[in-house]
N, C-alpha and C positions, 0 to 999 in steps of 0.2 A: 474535706467537708466544707461547704460554703455556708457561712453564717450571715444572715441579715440581722443587724442590730438596730434597735430603735430606742430613742430617748426623748420623752416629752415630760419628764417628771419635774423639770425646773423651768428656767427662762429660755433654755435652748430647745430647739426642735432639730433633732439630729438623726442621721442614719449612716450606717457603714456596711460594707460588704467585705467579708474576711475569708480567705482560703486558709484553713487551719493546716491542711496537708503541706502547703508550701510556706506557711507562716508569713503570708503576704496580704496586706490590705489592698483590695481591688478597687475600692472607691469609698469616699466619705464626704459628707456634707453636713454643715451645721449652721443654723441661723439663730441669732438671739432675738426672739420675738416677744417674750413675756407671756402673751396670751394668743389664742387663736390656733392652737396646735392642730385641732381637728381639720381646719381648712388648709393647713400648710403641710401636713405630714406626707400626703401622697405625692406632692410635688418634690419634696426632699428625697423620697424613695426613688422616684423616677430619675432624678439627677444622679443618684448613686449607681443605679443600674446602667444608665447611659455611660458613666465613667468606666464601668467595668466591661461594657459591651456584652452584657449577659441579659437573659430574660429571667423573670421571676421563677420560672420552672427549674432553673439551675440551683435554686436555694435548697439546702438540706436541713437547715434549722433556723429558727427565729429566736433572738434574744432581746429582752426588753427590760428597761429599768422599771421597778415596781414601787419605788418610794423608799423612804418617805420623801414628800415633796408637795407639789401642787395637787390639790385634791382632784380637780378636773383634768389636769394634764396627765396624771397617772392613769385615770380611767381611759383617756383617749389612747395612750400607748398600749395598755394591756388589751383593750378591745381590738386594736389594729393587729397586734401580734397574734392574738387568738384567731382572728379572721384570716390572716395570711396562712397560719398553720393549718386551719381547717380546709381552706381552698387548695392548698398545695399538698396536703397529706403528709406534713412533716411535723416534728415535735417543736414545741416552744418552751423556752425556759425563762424564768424571772431572775433578775439580778438586782439586789438592793443598791440604792444610791450610796449608802454607807459603805458597802463593800467596794464599790468602784472608787470612791474617794480614798479609802484606805489603801487600795492597790496603787493609786496614783502617787500617794505619799511614800508607800513602801518602795517604789521604784527609784525614788530620790534618795532614800535612806535605807539601803539594803541591810538586812540583819537586825532591824529594829522593829519592835512591836508598834502598833499604831492605834490611837484612840480617835475615832471619828466623832466629831461633835458639831451638829447642825443647830443653829439658833432657830428655835421654833416659835419665838416671841412669847408673850404672855408669861414671862418668867420660866419658860421651859426650854429644855435642850433635848434633841434626839441624840442618843448616845449608844455607841457599841465599840468594843475593843477587839483587836485582831492581833494574832501573834506574828512573829517575824516571817512566817511562811504564808501569811494572808488568811489563815484559818480563824474563824470567830472564837473569841474567848468567852463570850456571853451573848445574851439575846439583845436585839435592838429594842430600845425602850425610850419613853419620854420621861424625863426626870426634871426636878426643879434645878434652877441654876446653882443653888446651894449644894444639892446632892451631887451634881456634876463636878463642882469644885472639889468636893471631898474625894471623889473617884480620881480626878486628875492629879490631885496632890500626892496620891499613893501610886500613880501609874509611872512605871519606868519605861518610857518610850516616847514616840513622837505624837503630837496632837495636831489634827487637821480639821478643817471645816470652818464655817462662818462663826461658830461659837468660840473659836480659839482665843480671841481677845478677852472673853469673859472668864476663861479658865487660866490664861497666862497673861497677866497685866502687862508684861514686858514684850508681848508678841508684836512683831513688825511685819510689814508686807501685806500682800493681798490674801485674804482668807475666804474668798467667795466659794460657794458650793459648786465648783466647776471641775469638769474632767473631760478628757478626750473620749469621743464616742468609740474610738478604736479599742479602748479598754473594755467597754461593754461587750464588744464582739469577742475579744480574747477570753474574757471570763465566761461568756456564753458557750464557747467551744469546750471549756473544761467542766461546765455544769452537768449535772445528772438529770436527764429529761424524765427519768422515772419518778422524780419528786412530784410530778403532777403539773397541771397547767398553771401558768403564771396568774397570780391574783394580786390586787393592790395591797400594799403594806401601809395601812393607816395606823399610826401610833396614837392618834386621838381622833375624835369625831369631827365632822365638818363644822365650819364656823356658822354656816347658814342652817337654821333648823326651823321646822314649822312652828307657828305660834298656836299653842293648844287652844287658846281662847277663840280662835277663828276657824278651828277645824270643823268640817262638815260631818255631822253625825251619820254613821252608816246604818242602814236599815236592812 
């Protein structure tokens, strides 16, 4: 099975092509762009397909990161994944950024549970725990820093993500919300497409909201 993986949930704009039958990455590309995923993504996909020497018609499944992350970036990736799936007549699956980050940490510390903690700013942390096999132990959620600290204090395992220094004052090294796009492809190969079409995972509302005082009355 050939999986096309997409990630626009964070500062990276990335794509990968994975052959699950041969357990081989056929191509991957990632640019750290911050913004402008909509304008950049198709070029990234073209680069990956050129590396693999394949046409889009060879793709059997689409995998995409669904968040949490950039509100606009998530929408771009999910819309692209669903568009590819519709035009190619193949299933699309959504993979959370929390799950991918947990898998990246799990591969470094096999046999250990992982608590993924992303700094959501405004005194909030996106949090989810996974067991040693990578299965979720609870639901992804936004909690206060204080609540996350309580969870972390009782957690017997590894902690990963940008909020790690908030939960482990002695933490050292780089804790950016970053992961290889190849992991999205591999998790996408194992995902169940019967779960439905991918949709954005927003753990809180958008920062930009309409101002009620300036709303135009509907008639």
